[in-house]
C-alpha angles and dihedrals in degrees: 000000000000090000090053091051092048090049092050093050090046091053092049091048093049090047089060092052125079098346103098094083093051091047091052095043121117128177124254108263101178113135093015122117107251097181110141108238119241106223120205120202118217093174140332088284103036128068134161142178116189106310092340119095146167121203135170112229130209090268090064099246128110128251112207127188122184135161140180140065120333097271092043090052093048093048091046093049091047096047095045095046097035099131092038091055092054093046093048094051090050090049091053096047091042086059089052089052090053092051096040111028093170113096090204092054090048089052089053089050094051090047091051092049092052089054095041092049095046093119100029092108090057090060100048117079116245091242093064093040088055091052091049089047091055096051092042088068087074101046124106122274091215092098100042088114086073096049140310116295094257095046091045093050090048089052091050091058087063096042094105091047094046094050089045093049102039096044093033086229134127102232089200133048101202128173126200139170143184131201132180142157112025091001096066129064097244098022094253126122119275123183129184133184143172115214099208097189117138126184098156135299093274092055092053095046100087104051115178129206100201124198109195123192104187124197087234125033134016125324110246147171129228138179107235147136133248112297096014117116094164119095128245096159125008151131133211131212090262087066094251116143133193132193128168133220122185120236134189110292139203111234110249127198098231139031119252131168114346111235092234090059090051090053091045090057091047092051094047099043111024125083098176143021096266091056091047091052091048091054093047092050092054093057129088110217132181102211137046118255141164113225113196109206121192120191131194089194092055096037092225146062133243135185119238106206107202128185136163090266108027144023121206136173124226121198130191115285095176102064116268097347133097128184129189130186124149107306136073121257106181122107089241096057111016095087095050109127093236091050092050089049089051091053092048100043106031136061093247097103092046093055090045091055092045090052089052089054094048094048090047092055092067122055092202124028119219129181089261092051090046090055091047089054092050089051095050113126101178130095133236111320088009095292113168109250100178118247117294096025112150090222090069124093085225106045092175093240104082120140085212147338120217139187124197133198099186098183090059093035089234125146132182119203124191121243120214139320097061106288093326097091126083115302101234116214127222129182111211092200090059096040096056095036099050104028094102089057090052092101092146090053094225125165116290092217120130094221096187091062099042118115121234124252120267111268086222087080089073097041125111088238091061093046088053090049091055089052090046092058089055095045092044089062089050089051090052089052090052091050092050091050093244092124141004127257104275094228143338090261095049098097092055090050092047092052094046090063093063107010099168095053115101092211095071091060094041092054091046087052090052091051093053092042092053089050092049094245092136100169091056091044090053092053092052095046091048091051090050090057091056088063128072102273111206100232141011094245090054090049090050090049090057091047090051091055089053090052090051091050091050091052090051092050 
């Protein structure tokens, strides 16, 4: 307890030191167009300002097109997504409230972030700061007690990195792949990825497919959310793609360039792999990340492995096939102790091996097969994992799945739920060639090339999974003594909704253990170990409970 008090006072002291300059900082806006956009509303789901527009399509995600200099783009994004920005920020901070109910602890967190981000503005190029500044003019004032809208939005672009660095955790468990040459149907490059990032259902609700036509650099698309100008998944008109996968990270003492801003610069300014590598090597980052870069000009893909101290490049060693999960593979970084620990104690290696299996089952990969792979819910050799298991390629929590064909400038993006909905096709050649004729502001989708929704969406198993997610939260409340078990039959019902998932038996074991019903707890823990437990530490935790029960008996 004394250590916790000392830590809290240290955080509050550090927050008062050296942060005032960063909190007052604003980007240089000279020579940028600061005209406030006049937005016209065609309907509740269709808005435009000049040639810029934002429309909601039939798949329930938003299509955004903006052009201009950095400030123009920011102002256009902010004005067109005004209500979405406010809703998204509330969704994010509501999630923080759920995780940290204590106001005092939240104050400590905000104080720490101000100190930790004290030099963040020095590591983000003015161009991207100006764009963030423009959109920040339309965010809510409800959270100004944390920081000004611009400073807060800048912080949020490093939120993934900060959580990753401070907790030494990868907040996502993404899986991606690339094939080309004799591994694809027509010989051209195909890439697929699941972005398994989950910050609550409300956060994932307003997905945006953004088409950005910058005054300088290459026009590009990205899959994003309101307020986010960094890139997690995207492709430019040169046929260069980027996707990011978190890796094990050393804990730094200060924030530097957020990974999504590094990938944004690559997407906007690189036309080939060499240019992408050069940009990555110039940047100072504060977490470890694998950036898969596909290139139509190079007819292949590589992985740029970037860490606070070193940047390496990994190329395919298994013919024309490349796989990426959440660990490093290059000679320079693969033997790092943290990386070896990640392989041992996470589900990264398991998903990597499962992806190898799935790619090996098809001689030639097509967009449809790529989508089928991203939707796969089974384990190695088809073993049932239960739904929501982190060992699955499809963990049923993805913000989005995406497939690229760079040579053809085609991209498929998953509609809700997760990557189970229709994969909606867009043609970048058509988007940036015909957008000025889009006077009716209709969807940019190429319907004839879109891929149908997964039939699993209509299955009884999926309906049970939706119920399981609700009941799982109730079970957590029971375990934290916030509520009582609904009935004596509840545990059986809860487990029937997701019977192959180890978690339902582990939580039942915890309930019986807490209530000193050790024989019943032992049965549940032993059953959990017959299932595919997600990680070695979780497996060891169950075994430790069994040891405790044995000692009590």
